[in-house]
C-alpha positions, 0 to 999 in steps of 0.5 A, spaced: 541 573 514 545 574 507 552 571 506 555 578 506 553 578 514 556 572 515 563 572 519 567 565 519 573 563 523 580 562 520 585 556 522 588 562 526 582 563 530 581 570 526 574 572 524 573 575 517 567 576 513 565 570 509 568 571 501 564 568 496 569 570 491 574 566 494 570 560 495 569 560 487 576 561 486 578 555 490 573 551 486 575 554 479 582 552 481 580 545 482 578 545 474 570 544 476 565 546 471 561 553 472 555 549 473 558 544 478 561 550 482 554 554 482 551 548 484 556 547 490 556 555 492 548 554 492 549 548 497 554 551 501 551 558 502 544 555 504 548 552 510 552 558 512 551 560 519 555 565 524 561 563 526 562 557 522 569 555 521 573 555 514 575 548 515 567 546 515 566 550 509 572 546 506 570 540 508 563 541 505 565 543 498 570 538 498 565 532 499 560 535 494 566 535 489 568 528 491 561 526 489 562 529 482 569 527 481 575 524 485 580 528 481 577 535 482 576 533 489 584 532 489 586 538 486 581 542 491 585 539 497 592 541 495 593 546 500 591 541 506 595 535 502 601 539 503 600 539 510 599 532 510 606 531 508 608 531 515 609 529 521 616 530 519 619 536 514 623 531 510 617 529 505 616 536 504 624 537 502 623 531 497 617 534 494 621 541 493 627 538 490 622 534 485 619 541 484 625 544 482 627 538 478 621 539 474 623 546 473 630 545 470 634 544 476 639 538 478 637 538 485 639 533 491 637 533 498 641 533 505 648 535 502 653 538 507 656 544 505 662 547 508 662 555 510 667 559 512 666 558 520 662 552 520 659 546 516 651 546 514 646 541 512 642 544 506 635 541 505 636 542 498 641 544 493 640 546 486 644 547 480 642 550 473 647 551 468 653 555 472 649 557 477 647 554 484 642 555 489 641 553 496 634 552 499 632 551 506 625 548 507 620 550 513 615 545 514 609 547 519 604 541 521 599 546 523 595 551 519 595 558 521 602 559 523 607 564 519 614 564 518 616 571 521 622 575 520 627 570 524 627 565 519 630 569 513 635 572 518 637 565 520 637 563 513 641 569 510 646 568 515 647 561 513 647 563 506 653 568 507 657 563 511 657 558 505 658 563 500 664 566 503 667 559 503 664 557 496 667 564 493 674 562 496 674 555 493 677 554 486 674 547 486 667 550 485 665 551 478 659 554 479 657 561 482 653 561 488 647 565 486 642 565 491 639 563 498 631 560 498 626 559 504 621 555 502 615 554 507 608 551 506 605 556 510 605 564 509 611 569 511 609 575 515 610 582 512 617 583 516 619 577 513 618 579 506 621 586 507 627 583 509 627 578 504 627 583 498 632 587 502 637 582 502 636 578 496 633 572 499 628 569 495 622 567 499 617 562 496 610 560 500 603 557 499 601 564 496 608 568 495 610 571 490 604 572 486 604 568 480 610 564 482 608 561 489 608 554 491 601 553 489 602 556 482 608 552 481 604 546 483 598 547 478 603 549 472 607 543 473 602 538 475 606 536 480 601 534 485 603 530 492 601 523 493 597 526 499 592 529 494 589 522 493 582 521 495 582 514 495 589 512 498 588 511 506 593 515 510 597 508 512 598 507 504 600 515 503 605 514 509 608 508 506 609 511 499 612 517 502 617 512 506 619 510 499 620 517 497 614 517 492 612 524 494 609 525 487 602 522 484 606 522 477 611 518 481 606 512 483 604 512 476 611 509 474 612 505 481 605 502 481 608 496 484 608 499 491 600 498 491 602 491 490 606 491 496 601 494 500 596 489 498 591 493 494 586 489 490 586 490 482 580 493 482 582 498 487 589 499 484 585 501 477 581 506 481 587 509 484 591 510 478 585 512 474 584 518 479 592 520 479 592 519 471 586 524 471 589 529 476 596 529 472 593 530 465 588 535 467 
């Protein structure tokens, strides 16, 4: 049986043909060398069977990368690491705030804005020059879920209510230019079509092409703390509770590792992993 005839089961339960090119692309984004990628692909291909889950393929490739270099495995697990920002959506909101901050915005989370009809708690509000953007974050803990058209419909109605009050308020010195919806999963085609039609900006794991959440993270080197392969889940949750959501933040706030009782030897390994990741 060749790999071309193998069907894999996605997290959504859908069966699709195994794609060698997708596996190669995901490994390439980790920064692994061609030699390493070829070696991993050969191993994974030999272990394929009909009906294997994409999660099992991921776990095998991840383990092989981790043996090679932990920072490569960290970059490879980026998508999964975003899900690990849960269980609540608040760390994801702070993560998006940091992505915007490093993109030239002045950003804040959890502000209350008055609308024409009612007040609204805004996940992230971002300012750049004379323009203001309000951002609603939709975090999903489970892979395979999508944001359907009801989400942008709801967010657009909130944006319009805030915009109506904003325009009438002479104390505002910036223009409310756009509403955003950001999700760690994907949007349905209807949701994307509606966003384009009404001018609502949609940002998801893989949309828009070239400027997706994944692209922005890689371009800016803004990896969430959850990508670490050396920190335990308890340690990650402790850091998230202290608003340390980025790897590069831990470099400046390494004293938190002392609070966790991390040994000097292990602390050095963790910081080296994160330094390699941020410098790549």
